[in-house]
C-alpha positions as CSV (number, residue, x, y, z in Angstrom):
1,M,-51.9,-181.7,141.2
2,S,-49.3,-181.6,144.0
3,A,-47.7,-178.5,142.6
4,F,-51.1,-176.8,141.8
5,D,-52.4,-173.9,143.9
6,P,-56.2,-174.0,143.9
7,L,-56.2,-170.3,144.9
8,S,-55.1,-169.5,141.3
9,L,-58.6,-170.6,140.2
10,L,-60.5,-168.2,142.4
11,K,-63.1,-166.1,140.4
12,P,-64.4,-163.3,142.6
13,R,-67.5,-161.3,141.5
14,R,-68.5,-163.9,139.0
15,K,-72.1,-164.5,137.9
16,V,-73.0,-168.0,138.9
17,T,-75.3,-170.3,136.9
18,G,-77.4,-172.3,139.3
19,I,-79.4,-175.4,138.5
20,S,-81.4,-176.9,141.2
21,A,-82.5,-180.6,141.2
22,I,-86.2,-180.7,142.1
23,L,-87.5,-182.9,144.9
24,L,-90.6,-184.9,143.8
25,P,-93.0,-184.5,146.7
26,F,-95.2,-187.4,147.8
27,T,-98.4,-187.6,149.8
28,Q,-98.8,-189.7,153.0
29,A,-100.7,-192.2,150.8
30,G,-97.5,-192.7,148.6
31,D,-98.7,-190.8,145.5
32,V,-97.0,-188.0,143.8
33,D,-98.1,-184.6,145.1
34,W,-98.5,-182.9,141.8
35,P,-99.6,-179.5,143.1
36,A,-96.6,-179.4,145.5
37,F,-94.3,-180.3,142.6
38,H,-95.8,-177.7,140.4
39,A,-95.3,-175.1,143.1
40,H,-91.7,-176.1,143.8
41,V,-90.7,-175.9,140.1
42,Q,-92.4,-172.4,140.0
43,R,-90.6,-171.1,143.1
44,T,-87.3,-172.4,141.8
45,L,-87.8,-170.5,138.5
46,E,-88.9,-167.4,140.4
47,S,-85.7,-167.5,142.4
48,G,-83.6,-167.3,139.2
49,L,-82.4,-170.9,139.3
50,T,-83.0,-173.4,136.5
51,P,-85.0,-176.5,137.6
52,A,-83.6,-180.0,136.9
53,V,-86.2,-182.7,137.0
54,N,-86.1,-186.5,136.8
55,M,-82.8,-186.4,138.7
56,D,-81.7,-188.5,141.6
57,T,-83.4,-185.9,143.8
58,G,-86.6,-186.7,141.9
59,Y,-86.2,-190.5,142.3
60,V,-85.8,-191.0,138.6
61,N,-84.4,-194.5,139.1
62,L,-87.6,-195.5,141.0
63,L,-90.1,-194.0,138.6
64,D,-91.9,-195.7,135.7
65,R,-91.8,-194.1,132.3
66,A,-95.3,-192.8,132.6
67,T,-94.4,-190.9,135.8
68,Q,-91.2,-189.6,134.2
69,D,-93.1,-188.3,131.3
70,A,-95.8,-186.7,133.5
71,V,-92.9,-184.9,135.3
72,L,-91.8,-183.5,132.0
73,Q,-95.3,-182.4,131.0
74,Q,-95.8,-180.7,134.3
75,T,-92.4,-179.0,134.1
76,R,-93.0,-177.8,130.5
77,E,-96.3,-176.3,131.6
78,V,-94.8,-174.4,134.6
79,A,-91.6,-173.3,132.7
80,G,-93.6,-171.8,129.9
81,G,-90.6,-171.7,127.5
82,R,-88.0,-171.0,130.2
83,P,-85.0,-173.5,130.3
84,F,-85.0,-176.6,132.3
85,V,-82.9,-179.7,132.5
86,A,-84.1,-183.3,132.7
87,G,-82.4,-186.6,133.4
88,A,-82.1,-189.2,130.6
89,F,-82.1,-192.3,132.6
90,V,-81.8,-195.9,131.4
91,S,-82.2,-198.7,133.9
92,D,-79.9,-201.7,133.5
93,G,-77.8,-204.2,135.5
94,E,-74.2,-205.2,136.1
95,G,-73.0,-206.9,132.9
96,D,-75.5,-205.4,130.6
97,A,-74.4,-203.8,127.3
98,F,-74.7,-200.1,126.6
99,R,-78.2,-199.2,125.3
100,P,-77.9,-196.3,123.0
101,D,-81.4,-196.7,121.5
102,E,-83.0,-196.4,124.9
103,Y,-81.0,-193.3,125.7
104,A,-81.9,-191.8,122.3
105,R,-85.6,-192.3,123.1
106,R,-85.3,-190.5,126.4
107,I,-83.3,-187.7,124.8
108,E,-86.0,-187.3,122.2
109,V,-88.8,-187.1,124.8
110,I,-86.9,-184.6,126.9
111,Q,-86.1,-182.4,123.9
112,S,-89.7,-182.6,122.7
113,H,-90.8,-181.1,126.0
114,G,-88.3,-178.2,125.7
115,G,-85.7,-179.6,128.2
116,T,-82.0,-180.0,128.0
117,P,-81.1,-183.7,128.6
118,I,-78.4,-184.7,131.1
119,I,-77.1,-188.2,130.4
120,F,-77.4,-190.3,133.5
121,Q,-74.7,-193.0,133.8
122,S,-75.6,-196.7,133.7
123,Y,-73.7,-200.0,134.1
124,G,-73.6,-200.4,130.3
125,L,-72.1,-196.9,129.9
126,T,-69.6,-196.8,132.7
127,R,-68.3,-200.4,132.7
128,Q,-66.7,-199.8,129.3
129,S,-63.2,-198.8,128.5
130,G,-62.4,-195.1,128.3
131,P,-62.4,-195.0,124.4
132,K,-65.7,-196.9,124.3
133,I,-67.3,-194.5,126.8
134,V,-66.3,-191.6,124.6
135,A,-67.6,-193.3,121.5
136,S,-70.9,-193.9,123.3
137,Y,-71.3,-190.2,124.1
138,E,-70.4,-189.4,120.5
139,K,-73.2,-191.7,119.4
140,L,-75.6,-190.0,121.7
141,A,-74.5,-186.6,120.4
142,R,-75.9,-187.4,117.0
143,T,-79.4,-187.5,118.6
144,A,-79.1,-184.4,120.8
145,D,-78.9,-180.8,119.9
146,R,-77.1,-180.2,123.2
147,F,-76.7,-182.2,126.4
148,L,-74.9,-182.4,129.7
149,A,-72.8,-185.3,130.9
150,F,-72.8,-186.6,134.4
151,E,-70.1,-188.1,136.6
152,L,-71.6,-189.7,139.7
153,T,-70.0,-191.1,142.9
154,Q,-70.9,-194.6,143.8
155,D,-71.9,-193.2,147.2
156,L,-75.1,-192.3,145.5
157,A,-75.5,-194.9,142.8
158,S,-73.7,-198.2,142.2
159,F,-73.6,-197.7,138.4
160,G,-71.8,-194.3,138.8
161,A,-68.2,-193.6,137.8
162,I,-65.7,-190.8,137.9
163,Y,-63.8,-190.8,134.6
164,D,-60.1,-190.6,134.3
165,L,-58.9,-187.2,133.0
166,E,-58.2,-188.4,129.5
167,T,-61.7,-189.8,129.1
168,F,-63.2,-186.6,130.6
169,A,-61.2,-184.4,128.2
170,A,-62.4,-186.4,125.2
171,V,-66.1,-186.1,126.4
172,M,-65.6,-182.4,126.9
173,S,-64.4,-182.0,123.3
174,I,-67.7,-183.2,121.9
175,P,-69.4,-180.1,120.5
176,Q,-73.0,-181.1,121.6
177,C,-71.8,-181.7,125.1
178,V,-72.0,-178.2,126.7
179,G,-71.3,-179.1,130.3
180,V,-70.9,-181.7,132.9
181,K,-72.3,-182.3,136.4
182,H,-69.3,-183.6,138.5
183,S,-70.4,-185.4,141.6
184,S,-67.3,-187.1,143.0
185,F,-67.8,-185.4,146.4
186,H,-64.1,-184.4,146.3
187,R,-62.5,-181.1,145.5
188,E,-59.3,-182.2,143.8
189,P,-60.8,-184.0,140.7
190,E,-63.1,-181.0,140.2
191,W,-60.2,-178.6,140.4
192,Q,-58.4,-180.8,137.8
193,R,-61.4,-180.5,135.5
194,L,-61.5,-176.8,135.9
195,V,-57.9,-176.5,134.8
196,L,-58.6,-178.6,131.7
197,R,-61.7,-176.6,130.9
198,N,-60.0,-173.3,131.3
199,A,-57.1,-174.3,129.0
200,N,-59.1,-176.2,126.3
201,R,-62.7,-175.1,126.2
202,P,-63.5,-172.0,128.4
203,E,-67.2,-172.0,127.4
204,F,-67.7,-175.5,128.7
205,V,-69.7,-175.4,132.0
206,I,-68.6,-177.6,135.0
207,F,-71.5,-177.9,137.4
208,T,-70.4,-179.0,140.8
209,G,-72.5,-181.7,142.3
210,N,-70.5,-181.7,145.5
211,D,-73.0,-181.1,148.2
212,F,-70.1,-181.2,150.7
213,A,-68.3,-178.3,149.0
214,I,-70.9,-175.9,147.7
215,D,-68.2,-173.1,147.7
216,M,-66.7,-174.6,144.5
217,I,-68.4,-171.8,142.8
218,M,-65.6,-169.6,144.1
219,Y,-63.2,-171.5,141.8
220,G,-65.1,-171.3,138.6
221,S,-67.6,-174.1,138.9
222,D,-71.3,-173.5,138.5
223,Y,-73.7,-175.9,140.2
224,L,-76.4,-178.5,139.8
225,L,-77.2,-179.6,143.3
226,G,-79.7,-181.6,145.3
227,L,-79.0,-179.4,148.3
228,S,-80.4,-176.3,146.6
229,T,-83.9,-177.9,146.5
230,F,-84.0,-177.2,150.2
231,A,-83.7,-173.5,149.7
232,P,-83.5,-172.2,146.1
233,D,-84.3,-168.7,147.4
234,L,-81.3,-168.8,149.7
235,F,-78.9,-170.2,147.1
236,A,-80.0,-167.5,144.7
237,Q,-79.3,-164.9,147.4
238,R,-75.9,-166.5,148.1
239,D,-75.0,-166.4,144.4
240,H,-75.9,-162.7,144.3
241,F,-73.7,-162.0,147.2
242,W,-70.8,-163.7,145.4
243,E,-71.4,-161.8,142.2
244,T,-71.5,-158.4,144.0
245,G,-68.7,-159.0,146.4
246,D,-70.9,-158.9,149.4
247,P,-69.2,-160.3,152.5
248,R,-72.5,-161.8,153.6
249,F,-71.8,-164.6,151.1
250,Y,-69.5,-166.4,153.5
251,E,-71.8,-166.7,156.5
252,L,-74.8,-167.7,154.3
253,N,-72.6,-170.2,152.5
254,D,-71.5,-171.6,155.8
255,Q,-75.0,-172.1,157.1
256,L,-76.1,-173.8,153.8
257,Q,-73.0,-176.0,153.9
258,Y,-73.8,-177.2,157.4
259,L,-77.3,-178.1,156.2
260,G,-75.5,-180.1,153.4
261,Y,-73.2,-181.9,155.7
262,F,-76.1,-183.0,157.9
263,A,-78.5,-183.9,155.0
264,F,-75.9,-185.8,152.9
265,R,-74.4,-187.8,155.7
266,R,-74.4,-191.6,155.2
267,P,-76.4,-193.2,153.8
268,S,-76.3,-190.3,151.4
269,P,-79.3,-191.3,149.3
270,A,-81.5,-190.6,152.3
271,Y,-80.9,-186.9,151.7
272,K,-84.1,-186.9,149.8
273,H,-86.0,-187.6,153.0
274,S,-84.1,-184.8,154.7
275,A,-85.2,-182.5,151.8
276,A,-88.8,-183.5,152.3
277,Q,-88.6,-182.9,156.1
278,F,-87.0,-179.5,155.6
279,L,-89.5,-178.4,152.9
280,N,-92.3,-179.6,155.1
281,L,-90.9,-177.5,158.0
282,R,-90.8,-174.5,155.7
283,G,-94.5,-175.1,154.9
284,W,-93.7,-175.6,151.2
285,I,-95.0,-179.2,151.0
286,N,-97.7,-180.9,152.9
287,S,-95.9,-184.2,153.8
288,S,-92.4,-185.3,154.5
289,H,-93.1,-188.7,153.0
290,T,-90.8,-189.9,150.2
291,H,-91.0,-192.4,147.4
292,P,-92.0,-195.7,149.1
293,Q,-88.7,-197.4,148.0
294,S,-86.4,-194.5,149.0
295,R,-84.1,-194.5,152.1
296,T,-85.4,-192.6,155.1
297,R,-84.1,-190.6,158.1
298,P,-85.2,-190.8,161.7
299,D,-87.9,-188.4,162.9
300,S,-85.5,-186.9,165.3
301,D,-83.7,-185.3,162.4
302,R,-86.6,-182.8,162.2
303,D,-85.4,-181.1,165.4
304,V,-81.9,-180.5,163.9
305,L,-83.4,-179.4,160.6
306,R,-85.7,-177.0,162.4
307,E,-82.8,-175.4,164.2
308,L,-80.8,-175.1,160.9
309,G,-83.9,-173.6,159.3
310,Q,-84.3,-171.1,162.1
311,R,-80.6,-170.1,161.8
312,L,-81.3,-169.5,158.1
313,G,-84.4,-167.5,158.9
314,V,-86.8,-169.7,156.9
315,V,-88.4,-171.9,159.6
316,S,-90.5,-170.6,162.5
317,P,-89.7,-171.7,166.1
318,T,-92.9,-173.6,166.4
């Protein structure tokens, strides 16, 4: 990419497709706050974004199957036939073999609820050679009408992997694979994927998962972000500004990006507590508690988040 000019990818006045990973709220007692979840899915849909449930933002790796299925049932009820995305997650360990039957069961459950599955990585999937990884996706494609792939940085999950370009290109060529969430947290590999996409399969959607570079939408990426769960309303407004060429895009994007830098600082998985704190400050959820096994932030973060929320105009001074 040394001779490549990223500015050649710029796509001004483009309609952006936004998918927002939904935070699963918890009560102080450590139970799922279902009314708050219901309301957050609803406000995400009303903002014009597509909700994504049972994602990392929704603690999918910490939920039992019954809770994952309850999330799907609740989402189907709220969505009322509108599109949503849901994570197909298979828990395994280092050294385990790929488990296509378990993936197929999760895909079937998601599709039966009206969702589009996004295939979470696992040790069994990512620890294979490139050709075997592609063959694994091809096998899953026989059980899915359409699905999204997922490349995940190990900063967020130890089983994650960013594929080499040859493997990525082969996965992109699978007809049932209609897009990919790319979460390397780096611009250059995403730019490389955009170049490949534009040349080989223009309709394929690359959803940036880079919460440190949410302006990747300027270059032709769409997005599936955890950061947007903090403010789906403001992300929708930002997207509208970009589509209409409104210069207010830049300042709003800057403010949202600063929120992302703060929330996703190391340890990055603790961003979910930052999200709970921010949504609590907004008055959207009743508690800033997270899943009992999830990483947490210090209480002092609330003061910073309050200031950021005030700058964005969504948190009151008191």
